[in-house]
Every structure is written in C-alpha cells, then in structure tokens.
C-alpha positions as a printed Julia matrix, in Angstrom:
278×3 Matrix{Float64}:
  12.23  -32.0   -23.27
  14.12  -29.9   -25.09
  11.83  -27.47  -26.55
  10.47  -26.7   -23.03
  13.59  -25.88  -22.3
  13.81  -23.19  -25.34
  10.67  -22.05  -24.88
  11.37  -21.14  -21.35
  14.74  -19.72  -21.82
  15.1   -16.05  -21.47
  14.76  -13.98  -24.78
  17.19  -11.23  -23.48
  19.94  -14.15  -23.2
  19.55  -15.68  -26.24
  19.98  -12.23  -27.6
  23.08  -11.73  -25.67
  24.39  -15.02  -26.67
  23.7   -14.27  -30.63
  25.05  -11.19  -30.28
  28.88  -12.41  -28.74
  28.99  -15.08  -31.08
  28.68  -12.53  -33.74
  31.1   -10.29  -31.74
  34.09  -12.88  -31.65
  33.25  -15.48  -34.48
  31.96  -13.87  -37.03
  32.78  -10.36  -37.24
  34.01   -8.38  -33.71
  32.61   -4.9   -35.54
  29.66   -5.3   -36.34
  29.04   -7.76  -33.02
  30.17   -4.5   -31.37
  27.79   -2.41  -32.99
  24.84   -4.85  -31.95
  25.53   -4.81  -28.49
  25.96   -0.93  -27.95
  22.54   -0.83  -29.92
  21.17   -3.47  -27.57
  22.52   -1.81  -24.61
  20.6     1.76  -25.72
  17.65    0.36  -26.21
  17.45   -1.77  -23.01
  18.12    1.63  -21.42
  15.35    3.03  -23.16
  12.91    0.67  -22.96
  13.74    0.43  -19.31
  14.67    3.75  -18.22
  11.12    3.69  -15.65
  13.07    0.99  -13.93
  16.18    3.26  -13.67
  14.58    6.11  -12.16
  12.78    3.51   -9.44
  15.48    2.53   -8.59
  17.0     5.78   -7.71
  13.97    6.36   -5.9
  14.02    3.64   -3.94
  17.46    4.71   -3.2
  16.51    8.09   -2.1
  13.92    6.7    -0.07
  16.09    3.69    2.09
  18.01    7.24    2.99
  15.45    8.93    3.75
  14.95   11.63    0.9
  11.48   11.72    0.71
  11.66   14.59   -1.94
  14.07   13.35   -3.72
  12.1     9.88   -4.32
   9.58   11.24   -5.04
  10.86   13.51   -8.0
  12.56   10.12   -8.97
   9.82    8.13   -9.06
   7.33   11.05  -10.69
   9.78   10.66  -13.63
   9.44    6.87  -13.85
   5.89    7.28  -13.7
   5.89    9.73  -16.47
   7.77    7.64  -18.77
   5.5     6.16  -21.32
   6.57    3.01  -20.44
   6.36    3.07  -17.08
   4.77    0.11  -15.56
   1.62    0.24  -13.82
   3.12   -0.74  -10.26
   5.49    1.92  -11.04
   2.6     4.38  -11.21
   0.71    3.46   -8.23
   4.43    3.4    -6.22
   4.89    7.45   -7.29
   1.44    8.02   -6.22
   1.39    6.18   -2.6
   4.87    8.54   -2.17
   3.31   11.51   -3.08
   0.19   11.02   -1.02
   2.18    9.76    1.68
   5.12   12.75    1.93
   4.14   15.08   -0.61
   1.49   16.93   -2.17
  -2.18   15.13   -2.63
  -2.83   17.96   -5.79
   0.13   16.64   -7.75
  -0.76   13.57   -7.45
  -3.97   13.72   -8.55
  -2.8    16.29  -11.58
   0.38   13.94  -12.39
  -1.97   10.35  -12.51
  -4.68   12.36  -14.62
  -1.95   13.14  -17.19
  -0.57    9.78  -17.17
  -4.19    8.18  -17.4
  -5.16   10.35  -19.89
  -2.74   10.01  -22.27
  -2.48    6.09  -21.86
  -4.42    2.68  -22.19
  -3.76   -0.17  -19.65
  -4.61   -3.29  -19.68
  -6.44   -5.11  -17.28
  -3.38   -7.1   -15.76
  -2.5    -3.17  -14.95
  -6.4    -2.19  -13.62
  -5.23   -3.36  -10.4
  -2.63   -0.82   -9.46
  -4.25    1.98  -11.02
  -7.25    1.34   -9.26
  -5.98    1.34   -6.12
  -3.73    4.7    -6.82
  -7.51    6.36   -7.99
  -9.08    5.37   -5.08
  -6.05    6.37   -2.67
  -5.98   10.05   -4.6
 -10.23   10.17   -3.9
  -9.42    8.88   -0.28
  -7.14   11.61    0.29
  -9.05   14.37   -1.63
 -12.08   13.52    1.36
 -13.91   11.79   -1.46
 -14.51    8.74    0.26
 -17.83    7.81   -1.72
 -15.91    7.77   -5.27
 -13.43    5.56   -3.59
 -15.25    3.43   -2.44
 -16.85    3.41   -5.97
 -14.25    2.58   -7.59
 -12.68   -0.23   -5.42
 -16.27   -1.56   -5.52
 -15.93   -1.83   -9.01
 -12.34   -3.01   -9.52
 -13.78   -5.6    -7.08
 -16.13   -7.72   -9.12
 -13.02   -8.66  -11.77
 -10.7    -8.29   -9.44
 -10.37  -10.69   -6.09
  -7.61   -9.82   -3.76
  -6.98   -9.05   -0.21
  -5.16   -5.78   -0.81
  -8.65   -4.39   -2.07
 -11.48   -6.26    0.57
  -9.02   -4.52    3.54
  -8.94   -0.89    1.73
 -12.53   -1.29    0.87
 -13.67   -2.6     4.18
 -11.79    0.9     5.8
 -12.9     3.01    3.8
 -16.82    1.83    4.36
 -16.13    2.6     8.03
 -14.82    5.77    7.22
 -18.15    6.68    5.75
 -19.53    6.13    8.86
 -22.05    3.39    7.96
 -20.88    0.79   10.43
 -23.7    -2.03    9.73
 -23.14   -1.8     5.87
 -19.04   -1.58    7.11
 -19.93   -4.86    9.01
 -21.44   -6.81    6.67
 -18.8    -6.14    4.31
 -15.91   -7.0     6.13
 -17.34  -10.09    7.87
 -17.86  -11.25    4.23
 -14.62  -10.51    3.55
 -12.75  -12.39    6.53
 -14.69  -15.6     5.21
 -12.91  -15.43    2.13
  -9.45  -13.97    3.94
  -9.89  -15.73    7.07
  -5.78  -14.97    7.69
  -6.25  -11.12    7.11
  -5.12   -9.26    9.9
  -6.17   -6.08    8.72
 -10.02   -7.44    8.04
  -9.81   -8.41   11.7
  -8.94   -5.05   12.63
 -11.15   -3.48   10.69
 -14.21   -5.62   12.24
 -12.49   -5.22   15.68
 -12.83   -1.29   15.28
 -16.38   -1.8    13.72
 -17.71   -3.79   16.67
 -15.49   -0.98   19.41
 -17.77    1.58   17.9
 -20.78   -0.26   17.74
 -20.04   -0.55   21.33
 -19.74   -4.32   21.96
 -16.54   -4.46   23.46
 -16.51   -8.16   24.15
 -16.59   -8.93   20.27
 -14.29   -6.15   19.7
 -11.48   -8.12   22.26
 -11.79  -11.09   20.5
 -10.8   -10.09   17.31
  -8.11   -7.87   18.52
  -6.1    -9.75   21.65
  -4.84  -12.62   19.16
  -3.86   -9.66   16.72
  -2.03   -8.17   19.93
  -0.29  -11.74   20.99
   0.67  -12.05   17.04
   2.74   -8.68   17.53
   1.15   -6.94   14.48
   2.84   -3.94   13.48
   0.17   -1.17   12.93
  -1.59    0.71   15.11
  -5.78   -0.32   15.78
  -5.35   -3.37   17.76
  -3.44   -1.49   20.77
  -4.97    1.88   20.77
  -8.81    0.24   20.52
  -7.36   -2.53   22.96
  -6.53    0.34   25.36
 -10.2     2.51   25.1
 -11.58   -0.65   26.15
  -9.21   -1.34   29.33
  -9.53    2.47   29.72
 -13.31    2.19   30.19
 -13.48   -1.06   32.3
 -10.93    0.52   34.76
  -7.55   -0.63   34.01
  -5.82    2.54   33.64
  -2.51    0.68   33.95
  -3.13   -1.64   31.05
  -4.83    0.77   28.81
  -1.71    3.32   29.11
   0.86    0.51   28.71
  -1.48   -0.52   24.81
  -1.79    3.46   23.85
   1.78    3.36   24.43
   2.86    0.78   22.39
  -0.29    1.99   19.46
   2.13    5.56   19.93
   5.12    3.67   18.92
   4.31    2.43   15.93
   5.05    4.2    12.79
   1.49    6.02   11.45
   0.02    3.3     8.89
  -0.68    5.51    5.48
  -4.29    3.6     5.11
  -5.35    4.55    8.21
  -7.25    8.15   10.16
  -5.16    7.0    13.6
  -2.37    9.39   14.29
  -0.15    9.82   16.84
  -1.89   13.07   18.04
  -4.56   11.22   18.72
  -3.63    8.27   20.32
  -1.44   10.96   22.4
  -4.11   13.17   23.51
  -5.7     9.44   24.85
  -2.62    9.07   26.67
  -2.85   12.09   28.18
  -6.2    11.84   29.2
  -5.68    8.56   30.75
  -2.68    9.73   32.82
  -4.71   12.64   34.24
  -7.33   10.32   35.5
  -5.16    7.25   36.78
  -5.29    7.01   41.02
  -2.47    8.35   42.31
  -0.25    5.38   44.37
  -0.26    7.18   47.98
C-alpha cells in the first residue's frame, strides 16, 4: 500500500518537501538557494504556460490581438506543449492572419520533433491551416492519415465537414454515416449528415436529423439554418424566419463556411416573399 501511494505522489511536491526540510532543519542558507533555483527552473520550463495564461486572460477580455501575441510567444517556446501550439493556430486563424499562422507553425514544426501523443493537436492545426488556405484536399489528406492511428470524434467530425466542402456528397455521405455508427451521440456528425441530405434534396431525411438537434438547443447554426430553408421551401415562411433568426443569433463557428451574411441574405429574401397580413 505504501509503495503505491509514493509512486502516485507528485514529484514536485516531494521535491518541495525536501527543500523545505533542508531550509528549516539542516541549513537555511542552502535551503533558500535550492528553493530559488527550483522556482527559476520551474519558471523557465513552464514559460509557455505563463504566456498561455496571459493569452487566456486577454482573450476573456476580448483583446484578441494581445491574446494572439501572448499565444504566439507561448507557442514559439522550445518547451511549448502541443495543445498550446494548436490553440495559437486556432486563435490566429480565427482572429488574426492565415499567412502568419502558417509561417509560425512551419517554423515550430521544422525546429522540433513531436511525440505520438502530440500528433492529434499538431495535425489538427496543420489541417486547419490548409483549410483556411482553401487547400481542402491537403486538409482532408492530413486528417485521413491521422484518423488511421487516432480515433477521436473531433477528427471524424472535422474530416466529415471537410469532405462536404470538397463537394463530393456521396463520399461525404458514406464517411459521415460510418462515423455516426462509431460516434452516435455526436451532434456535429448528425448536422453534417443533415446538411448532406439537404444538398441531395432529401428534405425528409434532413429533418429527421436536424429536428432532435434543434430540440436539444444546440449552440451552432446549421440545424436552424437548413431547417429554416426547408420550411421556406414548404411555404411556411413565418416558421422559417424564426429558425433563421435563431441561426443568425448564434456565434459564427470557426469550423464552418456558414456566416451571418449568408443567413441575413436568406432572411431578407424570405421577408420579401412573406405574404402580407391584410
């Protein structure tokens, strides 16, 4: 029992206890020196985390340029974690400059080697850069290669959406249907399938997928938007406008080509077509 406890005990805490023991019971001067050496060492080895903390603080205050600069500093650290690099890329692509994200990512990945456990974050970031550069084929290839060794819903959700964007709806349908078997609770994959069926003209199948998502009050626009379009096609303009207004009220998703301008244009078109209540 004692051996198991000691193995799980945090190494840093053990080291602090030893240093404090030296400071209070052996030699205060040596203990103090060791303590400050430890603090400086942890500051250096965790400088990416400190910069990421400042980035998150700026982001929460909607100071996006400042957040990007802090995350860039964190990502460029030689000890930066893969998650921090991916977060930088995501933030730069969303609120900054695609070319700068590409340049920084290329510099980081050229200078460093990553472990297998880091590949999901690194390859997801790479795929997003390709996608934002309108190189959908490379984005798809990156995630297809990654999906052979890393089976997570995020990878399959994103890859499924990229396949829709490529335009081969039959391939996208086959992939997303298979993905839903594995990740049957994924709202994103269900929305992917609903979008595919809408574009194939199968409105009934699209409604089967979108209606439960709307009932669950999902916080992304696609189910409301496409359901609104279906209602408009069916002549129910008022209900269509209500769903489109809901879609418009939600924040634009980074991983979506659907934007507020597109939704607004559909709303304006429906408003012009709505019959007057005389």
